[in-house]
N, C-alpha and C positions, 0 to 999 in steps of 0.2 A: 298761767304764769310761766314765763320763760326764764330759766335759770342757767347761767353760765358757771361752770365748775372748773377751777384751775388749781394748780399746786406747784410748789417748789420754784418760786421766782429766784430765790437765793441772791438777792441784791443786784440783779442784772437790770440796769436802767433800759438797756436796749430791748430785752425781751419783755419787760414790764410794759414798755411803750407799745410793743407789738400786740401784747395781750389786751391792752386797753383799746387799741384800734379795733381788734376783733370784737370786743365787748360792745363797742358803739355800732359796728357793722351788724352784729347779731341783733341789736335792739333788745337786749335782754333786760328783764326787770331787776335782777339782782346778780351779783357776782359772789360766789362762794369760793373762798380761798382755803385750801386744805393745808396751810402751814408752810413753814420755811420761807418767810417773806424777805428778810433783810440779809441774813448771814449765809455764807456759802458752805460752812461746815469744814472740818478738818479732812474729811475723806474726799472732797470734791476739789477739782481745779477751780480757779477763779472763773466765773462765767463772763461772757462778753460784756464789756462796758459795766464792770462791777462798780456800782455807785449807790450804796444804800440810801444816802441823803437824797438823791434824785428820786429813788423809788418812793421814799416817804413823801416827797413833794407831789408826786403823781397820785398817790393813793389817798392821802388825807382829804383832799377836796371831794372825794367820792364816798366819804365815810358813811353816808346815809344809804348807799347802795350795796355796801359790803357786809358779808357774813364771813366769819373766820373761825377756824380752830387752830390750836397751838401745834406747831411742829417741833421736832426735837432740836432744831436750831433757833427757835424763838425763845426770847428771854424776857424777864421783867424789865430790863433796860430798854428793849425794843418797844415795850408797851408805853414807856415814858415818852416816846417820840411819835408814836402812832395814835391817832385820835379816834380809833375804833377798837373794840375789844378783840384781842388776839390770844388770850390766855385760857380759853375754855378747852379742855381736853377733847371734848366731843360735842356734837349737837344732834338732835333728832329733828328730822323733817318729815312731814306727812304730805305726800304728793300723790294725788289721784288714788287715794286709798292704800298707798304703799308706804311703809315706814322705812326711812333711810337713816342709818346710823353713820354720821360723817365724823371721821377723825383723821389725823395725819397718817397713822398706820404703824407708828413705832411701838405702841402699846397694844391696841386692838387691831388685828389683821386676820387673814384667813387661817393662820396657825394658832391664833389666840383670839377667837371671835367673842364679842359681847353676846349677851342673851338676845337672840333673834328668833322670830317665828319664820316658818317656811314662807318663802316669797319676799321676805324683807331684804333690804339691800345694805351691804357693808361697803361704804364709800371711803377709800383711802387715797392718799398721795404716797409720799415717802420713798417708794421703790424707783420712781422715775420711769416706770414701765406701764403703758396703758394696759388695762385688763377689763374683761367682761366675761366672768366665769360663773357657771352654775355650780355651787359647792354642795348641792344636795339640800341642805337645810336653809341656805340663804344664797343670795347672788352677790358676788364680789365684783366691784367696779373701781377702776382707777383711771384718772384722766391723763396720767403720765406727768411729764414735767414741762413747764413753760421754758426754763432756761438750760437745763442740763439733762436732756433725755438720754436714756440708756437702752442698750440692746438694739440699736438701729432705729428706734422709734423717732417720731417727729416731735418738734417743739409744738406742744398742743394743749388742748382743753376739751371739755365735754359740754354739750348742750342738753338740757332736760326740758322738754316741752311736750305737753299733753301726755305725760307718762312715758314718752319715748326718749331714749338716750342716743346721742350721736357724738362720735369722736371726730375732731377736726384738727388740722394743723393751723398754725397762726395766720395763714393766708385764707383760711375759711374752707379749705378743701376737705371733704370727708375722707377719713383714713380708716382702713380696715384694721381690725385688731384680732 
């Protein structure tokens, strides 16, 4: 299975479109969204082409291909217009014998991890900064942000295929983290 992982669209129709172009180009089986889909949040500037209604129109037709966890900017009102579940605080994935705990990162994060076994993966968005860090007891990974990357990182996503993780920018170029 090939999984594309992205986070923090924040209502940007421009970057949502670029993300979906990358998803098609990658020919992934599923797209895991780590929250903050429609709203930009009070701490962020408006992202390019901020248009939550257009983001809704792009994502709803793909509802059968999407997995999603709730971000700190996602609300019950957002769930009323999105046709796929977005309000789960976390999900567990079992990929190639490894357990992945996927959440947005505002509750469970490297400073407040859930119960994980050695070698398990904590997968977060929220910080807008890509990460791949061995924390000793677990591995912390973050795809960064689709629309509002921070600390000079690229607008990007991750691919998980065959138990290997790769970070890419929205043009499909591999980026080092």
